[in-house]
N, C-alpha and C positions, 0 to 999 in steps of 0.2 A: 735821815732818809730811811724809810721802812720798805720791806718787801716780804713776801710770804714764803719764800723758798725754804728756809729752815723748817718752817712749820710743816710744809708738805713733805719734806725729806723724811720726817719721822713716820710718815705713813708708808709702809712698804707696799709694794704691788702685790695684790692678792692673786695667787696662782692656785686655782682649785684643782684638786686631783679628780680625775674622772669618776663620777658616781654612777651607780646603777650597773646593769648588765648588758648594756648595748654594745654591739660589735662595732668598733670604730665610731664611738659616740663623740660629739663635739661639745666640750664644756664652754661656758660663757667666758670670754676673754677678760683678764684683769684690766681695769681702767686706771690710768694714772690720775692721782688726786691733785697734781700740780695745776694751779691756776695762775697764770702770769698777770700780775697787777703792776702796771708801770709805776715806778717811784716818783715820776714827774707829776703824777696826779696828786700824791700826798704833798710833794714839795710845792706844787702850784697852790694848793690850799693854804699853806703857811705864807707864801708870798703875797697871796691876796690879803691876808690879815695884815702883813707888814705894810703893804701898799695903802691899805685903808688907814693905818696909823700915820704912815708917812705922808699921805695926802693932806693930812691936816697941817703937816709941817711945811709942805710947799710943793709946787708943781715941778720944780727942777729936780728936787730929790726923788720925786716919783719917776721921772723919766730915766734917771740913772739906775734906779732900782729895776725898772722894766728891762733895760739892756742887760743888766747883770743876771736877771732871772732867765732870760733867753739863753745866754751862754751856759749857765749852770744846767739848764734843762738838757741841752745836747750832750754835755759831759755825763750827766746822770743816765741818759738813755743808752749810751755805749757801754757803760759799766753794767747796766742791768742785763744787756744781751750776753755779755761775757759770762756773767754769773749764771744765767739760765742754761747756757751750753754746758757749763761745768756741772750744774745740778743734774742735767740729762745723763752725762757720763757716769756720775756717781749713782744715779738711780738705776742705770743699766747694769753696772757692776753689782749693785746690791741685789737686783733681781736674779742675775746669774748665780750669785753666791747663794741666794736663798733656794734656787731651783736645783743647783748642783748638790748642795749639802742637805738633801732630803733625808727622810727617815729610812729609805730602802737603799740596798746596794744597786748601782745602776751605771750604765755607760751613757754619757751625754755627748751629743753631736750638735755643734752650733755652726750654722751657715750665715754668712752675711747676705742680707737681702739685696745688696747692691752687686753681689756676685764677685766681690773682691777677695782673692786668695782662696786657699783650701779650707775646708771645714776644720774647726777645732774639736778635738775629742778629749773628753775628761772621763776619768774613771775606767774601770775594767770589770768584766765578769769572769774572772779566772776560774772560779769554782763551778761555773755552769758549763755543762757539756755542749759542745757544738757551737759556742759563740766565739768567733775569731778574736784574736788579741791584736792583730796588725790592722792599721787603718785601711789599707787597700782591701783586705779580705772582709773587714767589717762593713765597709760601704757596699760590697757586692752582695746585696740581700738575697738574690736568687741563688747564690752559691751555698748559703748555709741555712736558709729558711725553707720549710715545707711549702708546697704549692698552695695548700689550703689557706686562704686568707691573705696570700702574698699579693695578689693583684689588687685587692681592696686596699691594702696598706700602701702600695705604691701610688694608687690613685689619690688616696688621702694626702700623701706626702707632696704630690704635685699640686694639689689644691692649697696646701699650707704654704708652699714656696711662692706660688703665684698670687694668692689672694689673702694669705694670712689666716686661713680657716683652720682652727685647731681640731685635733682628732685624738682618739684613744681607741686601741684595739688590742686583741689577744692573738698571738701567733705561736707556732712551735718550730723549734730548730729541727734539723734533719736527724739529730740524735734524740729527739723527743722531749727536750726541755720546754716548759711552758713559760712564755715571756709576755710582758706588756710593753707596748710601744705607745708613747704619748708625745704628741707634737704640738708646739705653740709658737706664736710669734711674739717677740718681746723687743720693743724698741725697733731698731733697724736690723735685728737678727731673727733667725728661725732656729728653734731648738727642738731636738728629738731626744727623748729619754727612753732607754731600753733597760728594763729591770727584770730581774728574776723574781718569780712569784713563789710564795711559800704558804703553806697552811691553807686556809679557806680561800685566799686569793687564787692560789694555784688550782684548787678544786673548782672555783668559780670560773676560772679561765678555761679549764678543760671542758667543763660543762657547756660553756658558751661556744667553744669551737665545735664540740660534738653536735650541739643543737643546730648551729649554722650548717654543718655538713648534712645532718639529717633533713634540714629544711630543703637544702639543694637537691638531695636525693628524692625527697617526696615531690618536689616541684618537677624534677625530671621524669619521675615515674608517672605523675599525673599528665604531663605533656605527652608522653608516649601513649598512655591509655586514651587520652583525648583524641590522638591522631589515629588510633586503631579503628579498624572497620567493624570490630565486634563490640557489642554493648558491654559496658563494664560499670560497676557500681561499688560504693562503700556504704556500709550500714553502721549505725551507732550501737551502743550496748543494748538498746531496747529493740533492736531489729528494724529501726526506721532508716530510710535512705537519707544519707547525709551528703553524698556526692555521686554524680553520674557523668559519663563522658558524652561526647557529641553523638556517637553512634546510638547510645541509649535514647538520647533526645529524639533522634531521627526515627528510631524504631517505634516510639510511642507517639510520634508526631507532635512533639512539644517544641515551642519556639525558644524557650529559655530553660536554663538548668533548674531554676526555681520552680517553673511550671511542671517540669518533668518529675521533680521530687514530690511536690505537694498536690498537684491537681490532675496530672495525666493518669490514665488507667495503668495498672501494673503490667509489666512485661509478661510475667508468668501467671499461671492459674493458681488458685488457692490451694489445690491439692499439691502442686509442686512446691509452693512456698512453704506449706506446713511441713513437708518432708525435709526440705532444706533447713528450715529453722530448727527442727528436731535434731538433725545431725550436728549443726553448728553449735547448738546449745550444749550438746554432749562433748564438744571439743573435737569433732571429727570433720574431715573434709568430705563434702557431698559431691558425687559425680552422678549425673542423670541425664537422660534424654527427655526433652519436654517439647510439647507443642505450643506454639505461640502465634499471635497475630501481629505481624510486623508490616507497617505501611499498608495495612489493609489486606495482606496476604497471609495465608496459613503457612508457617514455616516450621521446620524441625531444628531444634537447638540442642547443642551439647553444652550443658551448664555445669560449671564447677564453682563452688563457693567454699571458702575456707575461713576458719576463725582467725581474727587479727586483734591487735591491741585495741581495746575499747570497742570492739564490734566484730565485723566480718567484711570480706571483700569477695566479689564474684565477677565471673566473666561468662558470657554466652556466645558460643561460636555457631553461626548458621551453617548447618551441615545438610541442608535440604538437597542441594545439588550433589554433594558428596554421597549422601544416602542413595539418591537416585542413580548416580553413577555406580555405586557399589551393587545396587540391585540389578542394574543393567549388566554389569560385569558378571554377576552370578548367572543371569539368564544366558549371556553369551557363552559362558563356560559350559553350562548345561547343554546349550545348543550345539556347541562345538564337540562336546563329548558324544552327543547323539549322532552328529555327522561323522565323527571319527569311527564310531561303532559300525557305521554302514560301509566303511571303506574295506576293500579287500586287502589293502596294504596294512601291515602290522605297525603300530605306533606305540613307542614306549618313551615316557618322559621321566628323566632322572633329575633330582635336585642337586644343589651344590654339595650336599652330604653324600652323594653317590647312591642314594636310595631311590627305589622306584616309586614315583609319586602318582603316575597314571599309566594305564595301558588299555588299549581297546580290545574288543572281542577277538579281532583277527590275530592279535598278538598272542593271546592265550591259546587259540586254535593252532597257530603256526608252530609254536614251541611245545604244544601238548603239555603245558605246565598247569598245576592246580591253581584255579582262580583265587581260592581263599588264601593260599600262600602268597600269591602275587599281591593281593590286597593288604598284606601285612608289611608292605614296603621293604622288601629285602634289599640288601646291598648288591650292587651290580656284580661284584666278584663272586658272591654266593650263587647268583643266577647263572653265571658262566660255568661254575663248577657243577651245578646240577644238570645243566644242558650237556656238558661234556660226558657226564656219567650216562645220560640217556642217548648219547650218540647224535646229538642235535647241533654239533658244531663242526666246522670244517676240520678235516684231518690234518693236524699240525704235529710235526715232530717235536718242536720246542713249544709246548703249550704255554709255559710260564712266560716265555718271551712274547708269544702272540697275545696273551692276556695283558701283559704290561703295555704293549702298543695300543690295545683297545682302550685301556684306562687313561692313556695319555690324551685322549680326545677331550677329557674334562678341562685340560689346560690349553687346548687348541684355540686359535683365534678365527680361523677360516673353517668352513664346512669340510668334512672329510668324507670321501666316497670310496667304496670298496666293493669287491665281488666275493661272495662266499659260495664255493662249490661244495655242496653238501654230499655226505656219503651216499644218500639215497638217489643221487643223480640230479637233484634240483639245483638251480642256480639262483641265488638271491642277490639283489642289488641293495647294498647297505649305505645309507646316508646318515651321517652324524652332524647335527646342527648345534653348535655351541650357543648358549644363552648368555646374555649380558650379566645375569645375576649369578652365573657360575654353573648352572646345570646344563644338560644336553638333552636333545631329542633324537632318538634312534628311530629311523624309518626303514622297515624291511619290506621289500617288494619282490614277490616271486616272479622272476624274469625267465623262468624256464621256457614257457611257451614263446615269449618274445625272442629269447636266445635261439630257440629252435627255428622260429619263423625267420629271423635274420639269417641264420645259416641256410635255410631253405631258399630264402630270397637271393642270397649271394649265389647259391648254386643255380637257381633259376636264371639269374642275370647272366651267369657264365654260359649256361646252356643256350639262352637266347642270343647271346653275343656270338657264340659259335654257329648257331643256326643262321643268323643274319649274314655272317661272314661267308657261309657256304650257299646262300640263296643265289639263284640265277637272276632274280629280279633285283633291280637297283632300289635301295631304300635310303631315304634321307629324312631326318627329323630336325625340325627347326623349333627353337624356343619362342616364347611370347615376344621377345625382343627382335625376332627375325633372324637370329644367328644360328648357324648350323651346330647342332648338339651331337648328332649321331649319324653315321653313314656306314655302309658296308662296301667291301671291295668292288662288288658288281656295279655300284653306282659310279665309282671313280673310273672303272674300266669302260663302262657304257658311254661315258662322256669324255673319256680320255683326259682325266683330270689328275693333277699331282696330289697324292694322298697327304703329303706334308702340308700343302696349302690348305687342304680341307680340315686338317687337325687344328688349324689356327682359328677355328670358329668364324669363318667369313659370313658376311651378311648375305641374304638372299639376292640382293642386287648384284653383289660380286659373283655369286655362283651363276646367276642367270647370264651375266656378261661373259663368263668363261664358256658357257654352253652355247651361246648364240652362233658361233661359227658353224656348229653342226645343224642348228635349227634356229632360223632368224625370223620366225613369224612373231612380230611384236605383240600381237593381240593375246596369244596364249600365255606368253611370259608375263605380260602385264596383269592378266587375271590371276596367275599363280602368285605373283608378288603381292597383289592386293589382298588375296585370301590369307596369306601367311602373316602379313603385318596388320591385318584388321583387328580392331579391339572389340568389335561387336561379338557378343556372346552367342548370337544366333547363327553362327557360321554353319554352312551345310556342306556335306561331302559332294565333291564334283569330280568329273573326269574329262580328259581330253585325249585326242589321238594326234600324235606327231608323226609326220612323214619327213624324215630327214633327207638331206641332200645325198647322203651315201646309200639311200634306198632302204634304210632301216625304218621300220614302223614300230612306234612305241605307244602303248596305252599308258597315260599318266592318270593316277588316282590321287586325289587330295582328300585327306581325312582329318577333321579337326580333333584334337586331343584335349584332355583336361588341362586347366590352368593356362590356356592360351597357346599351347604347343600345337604343332602341325606336322603331319606325316605326308611325305610324297613317295609314291611307289611307281617305278618305271618298269613296265613289262614288255619284253620284246615279242611283238606279235607279227613279226615279218612273215613267218611261215603260215601262221593262221590267217593273216590278211590275204596272202596269195591263195590259200585254199578257199577262203571266203569269197574272193573275187571269182574264182573258178566256179564255185557252187552257185553264186549269183548269176553268172552268165548262163550256166546250165539251166537254172530255174527259169530264167527269162526265156530261154529257148523252148523249154517244156511248156511254159505258159503260152508262148506263141503257137506251138504245135497244137495245144489243147484248144486254143481259140480257132485255129484252122480246122481242127477236127469237128468242133461244134458247128462252125459255119458250113463245113462240108455235109455233115449229117443233116443239118437243117435244110440245106439246099436240096440234098437228095430226097429228104422227106417230102418237100414240096413237089419235087419232080415225080415222086412215086404216087402222090395222092391222085393225080389226074388219071393215069392208067388204072389205078386201083379202083377208082370210082366207076370207070367203064366196066371193069371186070365184075364188080358187085352188081352193077345195073343189069348187065347181060345175064348174070347168074340168076338174079331174081326173076327175069323174064323166062328163062328156061325152067326154073322151079315152078312157075305159074302155068307151065305147059301151054304157053301162048302159041307156040309153033308146032304143037302136036303133043300127043300123049307120050309119056316117058315110061320105060320099064323100070323095074326095081333097081337094077344095077345103075342105071342112069340117075335115078333119084338119089342113090347113095353118093355117087360122084358129085352131083350138084350140091348135096348137103355138105360134103367135105370142102368143096370150093368155097362155100359161103362161110363156113367156120374159119377157114384159113384167111379169107379176105377180111373178116371181122377182126381177127387177131392182129393181122397186119395193120389194119386201120387204127386199132387201139395203140399199137406200138408207135405208129407215126404221130398220133395225137400226143402221146406221152413225150416223145422227143421234142415236139414243137412246144409243149408246155415248159419243159426244162430249158429249152433254148430261150424262151421268153423270160423265164426267171433269171437265167444267167445274164441276159442282156439288161435286166433291171427295168423292163418296160411293162411288166405285168401289173395290172391295177386290180385291186379287189373292190367288188361291189358290196360294201358292208351294209348289213341290216340286222335286225333282231331275228334270230333263228331259234326255232324250237328244236333243241338238240334231240330230245326224246322222240319227237315225231320223225326226225330225219333217220334215226336208227330203225324205227319201225318201218319206214318206207324202204330203206336199203334191204332190210331183212325180208320184206315182202318181194322185192325185186329178185333176190337171190334164193328164193324159196325152192324153185324148180331145180336149180343146180345143187342145192343142199340135199334135196330128196334123191336126185340121181346119184350123188356121191355117198349116200347112206350116212349122212351126218346129221347131228342134232344141234340146233342153235338155242342157247339159253341167254336171255337178255336180263340184265340186272341194272335197273336205273334208280339211282338214289332219289328220294322224294324232293330234295332241295336242288335238283339239277337245274331246273328252270331254263331261262332263256340265255342266249349268248350272242354277242355282236360279232358277226363273221360274214364271209362271202358264202351264201347258201350253196352255190354250185360247187365251189372248191371244197367246202366242208363235207358235202355229200360224196364228192370224189375221194376224199380221204377215207371216209367210212367204207366206201366200195372197195378201194384198194386194200384196206386192212382185212376186210372180210374175205376178199378174193385170195389174198396171200394165205390166210388161215385155212381156207378150203383146199388150196393147192398142196399144203404140207400136212394135212390130216388124213390118217388112214380111215378106211370105211368102218362105220360103226362108232366112230369117235364123237366127241362132244366139243363144241366150240362155244366159248363164252364171250359176251359182248355187253358193255355197260357204260354208265356215266356216274361220276361222283365229283363233289366239290373238294378242292384242296386250296384253302385260303382264297385268293383272288383268281384262281384258275379253275377251269372245268377239265377234268381228266377223262379222256375217252380211251377205253382199253379193250383189247381183243386178245383172247387166249385160245390156244389149241393144245391137242394131246398128241402132237406129232412126235417125230424123232428128235426134235430140238435142233439147235444150231450148233455147228462145229465151233468149239471155243476159239479156234484160230480165225473164224469169220465174224465173231461178235462185233468187232470194231469196223467191219466192212459191209454189214448188211444194208446200210443206208446209202452205200456208194452206188454209182450207176453201173449197170451191166454186171452186177454181182448177184449170183444165184447158186444155191446149194442143191445140185441135182441129186446128190446121194441120198438126201433125206426127204425127197418128194418125188412123186410119180410124174409131176409136171415140171418141166424146166422152162421158165419164162425168159423174157429178155432182161430181167433184173432191173427193171425201172419202176416197179410199183412202189416199193418202200422209198426209193429216191424221190419220187413224186410226192409221197406223203411227207417226207422231211421238208421238202421245198415249200409246200403249201403251209405246213404248220409254222415253220420259221417265218414265212411271209406274214402270218398272223401275229407274230411276236411270241410264239410258243416254242416248245421243245418236244422232240420225239425220242423215245428210248426203248430198249429191248432188254429183256432179262429172262433167265430160265425159270420155268414154272416149277412149283414144289412137286407136282405129280407128273412131271415130264412135260415136254413141249416147251413153248415159249409164250411170253406175254409182251405185247407191244402196247406202250402207253404214250398217248399224245396229249399234251397239256396246252389248252387254249386260254388266253386271258378273257375273263368274262366280259370286260368292257372293250375288247378289241385291241388292235395294235396301237392305237393312239394312247391308251393307258400305259403301255409299256414304255413308249417314247417319253411320256411325261415323267414317269418314275426315273428313267435314266437321266 
């Protein structure tokens, strides 16, 4: 019976040591050369031969042989399986022996793939630092191996145990020893061999570990650069791009890295590239600002490129916005400096080094210090010392303590405010504002005027308070919210109110409620409350009169104040009201008497006209010698009677005219009147009287006098009365002037004389009725002439006036509207 087990046993399992430099490489597993060939096949071939021979002998012998063959075949199969199991055990031991007894010193760890029992450990690395000698510590790889390569080794070990995948890798102990770990599956076991490396193998392992570490670092750095927003690149030794990041691709608008390197236009201009290449070739790092087109926009870049192994590496940071901000900050700083120089307040900015970094013009002027010295950035302590010498600091007994307190502001967190009372009488407000970066800003404000104003204001308020408290008038001020803000004792006494309640700032509704028992007219109080609480900015001053139940008469004045406040003033007018009532009653009585007088005079005038007419008629008959011839004496008497009758007739006519004017029933017959012709006519009418009085009349009519709309009769009567008045008050041989001139829309009629003038005490009364100055004239009239003039002029819408002449005498001027009284009414 034959089998091939012994032949295969002579062939040992080939276990190859990891070749090459791969980190954790997997060598091809050794294949078993055993091939099981059942012995029954060989036995069956011999039985067939025997059966062929035995067949010749006979059928019976053949059957017996077949039965025997079957039994032998079962026995042979069982023996073969036992032998094969034994061969496997021997083969595994042989493999372990061959693996364990290698040419290098090593530790071997063997696990059963079925997971039965603890791993077996063979050998030790006693001479190698950092390799544990106890099984527990040795199996705790994380406890004695460096992290570099540890995770890869553990992953490879897991693959070996699960799938039988061999591996080989290099690691380092925490003490720095270089080790090789090789794992393989053999039969039903998993083996790991840890061995110390020496010579070239150690050098190879260290290089492998370092290479892998550098690869990881390079990968990490490229990942960081690829995620960076700034374009980055790597060039080879010839200065050509070999790698770019995504930001570079985006900047040159390339879809792929290859396109960005080979086909896309360069990021920088040729001038910038040449300058960078020159510096890098010389082994220097180049820093420069460059202009570039990125994504179709012109940008400003801050470029840095430095030599590296086998080429160079560069980075471009987009500083367009930063540069714009920097320029804007510079402009703002310049603008702020110009603004600060316009301030009247002194500003000084100190840095964290306690040196003066900025001061405005007002600062140099305030302290009278040399500008050049201030621009040299002196230390604040030196500034204080110089100011002290110049007498520009507050008078302090302990100067050093004061100076120390001032310097403590550099470590303050909150702003510090102080008052400096200077030796020259000035008061300065000092504010020190600490900065986040350690410096401070000193702000000096000359508050002398403000301080004096505040003092004056407080004094004024005190004086006003005292004044209000001593006023007889009641004063109450209400705020925009309608509550009482200020009152004086007179107000409380006037309304019999409790001062304590008023100090509680009651609302106007409450105050009005407290005052209503004295005066309960709801309309007035409602108006006062509405004005005080109104939010309309167009509030107007108002006043009311209150007649209280107790007989007190109060005048109430409402005055709106700024910011919605209101002032109420209550004035006791009881005595004035009584006097006013008495005067009113007296005036009414006088007016009634005047009306009665006017009516009486008018009635008497009418009653006198009838007998006067008879007298005049009979006198004219006698003067005509109708009843016989008269002697000279009779003619003289008749002449005197005629003159007296004519004068009395004029007086009666004047009285009737005035009565008509007073009654308001006189109507003007308006028409266009030639004013110049009317003057000539009156002058001609008065010519005889002027001659008899020895007077000369001079007429001065302006060329543009023209026509006037008036009642011709009344206009002539005015001229007649004016000329008559001048004749009456002019001495013999005197000169009378009369004329016309335009004054805007009026026609001025004037008459002057060279008489004795008017008594200054009578200037305001010359146009009153029955007023006549007998001292300055030979003729004393009834005093109605000028009164008639004034009445007719005012009826035409004009004005009459009188003034003293420069050469003595008087000038009476009457102004008539050119277009008549209707023009005056329309203008009004």
